[in-house]
N, C-alpha and C positions, 0 to 999 in steps of 0.2 A: 490576402487570398485564403479562402477557406479550404479545409481538407475535404476529400471526397467522402460523402456520407450517403451514397445511394444504397439500395438494398442488395446489391450484388455481393455474394459471398466470395471472399478470397481464400477460404479454407480449401486445402487440397484433400482433406480427410472427411469422410462421412462418419460423424459421431453418432448417427442414429438418434438424434434428439427427439424427445417426445413433443407432441403438439404444444404442451404447456411450456416446455423449455424454449421452443422456437418462438413462442409468443413473448416470453420474457426477454429473449434476445432482441426481438423487434421493438419491444417497448423501450428498452435501454437505448437502442439505436435512434429511435425517434426523439427520445428525451435529449440525447446528446446533440442531435441535429437542431432541435428547436430551442433548448434552454442554454446550451453551453457554447456551441459553435459561433453564434453571433458575438459573444463577448470575450473570446479567448485572448485576443490581442490586448484588449482593454485591461482585463484583470492581471495578465502577465506583466504589462508595463507598470501598472499601479501596485503590483504585489499585493493585491486585495483578495482576501478570502471572501468568496461570494456566498454569504449566508443565505441569501434569497434562493439560490440554486439548491442549497442543501435542504431548505424547508420543503421545496418541491420534490426533491429526491426522497425525503422522509415520507411524504404523502404517497409515493409510489412503492414504498417498502424497501428502498435501496439502502437505508441506513440500519435496517434490522433484518438483513437477509438470512442470517443463520439463527435468528431468535425465534423461539416457538410462538405460535399465534396467541397462546395464552398469556404471553408477556408483551403483546403488542407488535410482534415481529411478523415476518413473512413465512417463517417455518420452512425455509428452503435449505438446500444442501450446497456443497462446495462446487458442484458442476454448474448450478445456476449462478453462484457467486462469481465463478470464472467468466461466464458468459457476460454478466453485467459489467465487470471490471474491464474486460476486453473492449467492449463497445464504448465505454466512457473514456478509456485511455487512448483509444484510437483517435478521438477528437481532441482531448486535452489530458495529457498524463498527470498534470497537477491535480485535476479533479479526481482522477483515478486513484492517485496516491492518498488523497484525503479520505475518500470513501473506504479505501482499504484499511487505513489506520484506524478509522472510527469503528469499522465492523470487526476486524480480526484481532485488534489489539485491546483497546479499552473495553468495548462492549462484550467481546468474547471472553475476556479474562474474568469479568464480573459474572458472566453467565456460567462459566465453567467452575469457578472456584468460590464464588459467593454462596452463602447459605440462602435459604428461601426468602428470608426477610430482606437480605441485601439485594437479591435479584428483583424482588417486588419494588424495592425502594429506588433503584437506579436504572434498571434495564428498560422498562417501558418508555421512559422519556428519551433515552438514547435511541431506541429502535424506531421511534416515531419522528426523530429529527428535532424534537423540542429542545434537546440538549446535544452539544457536540462533545465527543470523547477525546481524551488525550491519554498517552501512556508514556511514563517517564522512567526509563531504565538507564540510558546512557549518561555518563558524566564526563567532564573534561579529562579525567585520568582513567576512565573505565569505559572503553568503547567495545572492541571485540572481546576484551577481558572483562565481561560484565561482573564476574565474581569479585572484581576489585573495587566494588562500590564503597564510597566513603560517607554518603549521606547516613545520618544516624537517626534512630527512633528509640527514645528512652522511655521506659514505662514510668508514669507519674500518676498521681491521683486523678481519676477521671479519664484515663486513656494513655495516649502516647504523645510525646513531644518530638516533633520532627525538625531536624536542622541539616541543611546542606543545599546543594544546587544540582540541577540536571541540565543537560544540553541536548540540542537536536531533538526537541520534543515536538512532534507534529501536533498542531493546535495548541501549542504552549501559551499563546497569548489570546486565543479565542475560545478555548475549551471551557466547558462548564463542569465536567466531571473528569478527574485525572487519577489514573492508577499510578502510584508512586512506590518505588522500591527503596528500602532503607535497611541498614544493618541493625538488627535487634539484639544480636549476641556477639559483641566484638571478640570474645574469646572462643567462639564456636568454630566448628570445622568450616572450611572455605566455601563449600557449596550448600551449607545448611545454617547459615547465620544471617540470611536476608529474608525480609518479609515484605509483603505487598499490602498497601493501604489505599483506600479511596479517599481522595481529598476533593472537596467541592469548591468551585469558584466563590470567592467572597470570604473564605475561611481566614480568620486572623493569622497573619504570618505567612500566608501563601500568596505569591504574586508572580506574574510573568517577568522575566528579565529581558535581556536583549533579543529583539526580533532579528533573525539572521537575514542578511542580504545575499541571496543565493544565486548561483549560476543558472539553475533551471527550476522547474516546478514551482515557480515563484508565487502562484496563487494559492498554493498549499502552505498554510502558515507553519513556520518552524521557529521556535523560540526557546530561550532558557526558561527554566522554572526554578524559583528561589523559595526556600522554606526557612523561616527564621522563627524559632520557638512556636511552630505551628502545632496547636493541640488538636488531635483527632480522638474521637471516642474509641472504646474497645470494639464497638460495632462497625468500625471502619477497617478492621483487619480482615483481609481476605484469606480464608483457609487458616491453617495453624501457623503459629510462629515458627520461623525458620524455613518455611517451604517456598518462599518467594522465588529463589533462583530456579528451582525445579519446575515451578509453575511457568516461569518465563520460557524455559526450554520447550515446554509443551505448546505454549501459545505461539512460539516462533516457528514451529513446524507448519501450522496453518498459515502463519504470517508469510512464510516463504512461498506458499501457493499464491498468496495475494500479490506479492511482488513479481512472481512468475507471470501472473495474469496481466499485471501492469506492463511487464516487458513484452508480452505478446501483443497487447494493444498498441504500445508505442512502436514496436517494429512494424506492425500492420499499417498504422497510420503513416509512418515514414515511407513505407513501400508504396502504398496507394497514392500518396502525394507525388512521389517520384514518377510513378507510372503515368499518372494524369499529365504531369508536366512534359514528360518525354513524348507523349502522344501528340501534344499540341505544339511544342517548341520545334521550329524548323531551322535547319542549317543546311547549306549546300543544296537547297531546293526540296528537301523532304524532312519529315519529322525525325528527330534524333533517335526515336525508338526503332527506326529502321536500320540503325547502325549496329553491327554485331557487338562492338565494345559496350554499348549501352544495354543491349539485350543480355549480355553475360552478367552485368551488374544486377539487372532485374531478376534474372533467373536465380541467381544466388540469394537475393533478398527473399524471393517467394519461397524458396526451399527452406530457408532458416525460419521464416514465419511458420510454415507448416510443421517443421520439426519441433519448434518451441511449443506450438499449440498442442501437438500430440503428447508431449511430455507433461505439459501442465494439466491437460485433461485426464491423463492417466493418474497423476497424483490426486486430482480431485475425486475421481471415481474410487480410488483406493481408500481415501479418507472417508468418503461417504459410506463405503462398505465396512468401515470399522477396522481396517487394516493399519498396521504401523507404517508410517510413510516418511520417516526421518531421512532415509537415503534418497527416496524418489522425490521428495519435496526439495531437497538440496540440489539434486540434479536438474529439476525443472527450473528452479530459481537461477542456478548458474547459467544454464544454456539460454533461457529466455532473456535474461538480463544482458548477456553478451550478444545475443541476436539483436536486441534493441539498439545497442551501441553500433553494431555492424551496419544495420539497415539505416540508421540515422546518418552515419558517416557517408555511406554510398548515396543516400538521398541528396546530401549537400553536393557531392561530386557530380551527380547527374544534373543538378540545377546550375552547376558552374558558378559564375559570379553572382547570380540571383540567389544561390543558396546561402550567401552571406548577408542577405538583406531581409529585414524584419517583415517586409511585405509578403514574404513567402513562408509557409509553415515549415519548410525544411530546416530553416535556421532554428526554430523553436524545438523541433524534435531532437535536433543535435544537442541543444542545451539540456533538454529534459531527460534524455535517455540515461545519463550517467548515474542517476540515483539508483537505477535498477541493478547496478553492480556493486553498490555500497550499502544501501538501506537494508535493515533486518539481516545483516550478515554479509560481509564483503565476498567477492568471488573467491578470494583466498580462503576465507573461513568455510565456504561451501565445499571447496576441494578437500579441506581438512576433514569436514564432517563425512563426506563421501568416502574418503580413504579409510577413516576409522570404521565406518560401517562395513566396508569391504573386508577389512582385516578381521573383524568380528565374525563375519559370515564364513570365513575360511579358517 
């Protein structure tokens, strides 16, 4: 059973979108309906990254949303980015996750911290979808504590020699361009001893490791990345030596808006699927949507979708306006992620026994939603970030 993909808006808030923004949203909605919806179950079951879908997404500019037109991108802002991710995730959160990681992590990192030559070298291919981007920060012993990175980069004749392994890398086994973090000064201060490097697929000593068998978002490739005496040139160092950790923090601010948008779309998809089912499913001689118990579930779901959307759009508007959004992005990511989990769980409950069966999308939203409270900073880390910002403000 497919998810509802008609043009009816479920937003309770008028964000006064421009004609261009509305057209972008409708284009993303039609793309999701035509190119993604028919294959959702297939790629989930096969755990297959649909490269053909990403080639088409690249043609529409969905893989270079934040990239200037001069570098082959769409030259759009975070508001448009949120609109696109919302529509894609509403149909398949796995595709939304991959589009988010490609845009806001790998591509955006090179765009923000690469020099002009590096941007010209890597960004156009990523923006057009000719290459898929990956971003390797997390390690088996360094998750929320990213400063605990153990991967080493030692300076040698001709550049840097990288050794170590990364885990939970989106596009780790299918990516063509990967931003990798490694310790370049073992004796340096904790937050100023890591640097970021670009490593291309095919580089000697660089290979994918184990592909993870995940609970949800199974069509979004997640794998280990292994580096064994991997030599990269000096021209692969992004920014100055020792700035990698601070670069990552800045990238993750925008990345949290990405996952917030993923959460909004996931919550919306779960809600719309539940609403459609409740309107059709009859018990005791009438649709179950006529029963107050079901109505209360739907009302709470719709409210959380609207609140998550409002917070996420507020963060996007603020970032487009050049304002600091560390706290707001964390609030949006926290709330939208947990709204996705809530709506997915209620969606299964409304479906009853059918919510446990793969013929209905409720089951998939339930599996997919959990990444929203874990990826790019767990809910616990978001609460910590928010609390720290509050204490600084007072």
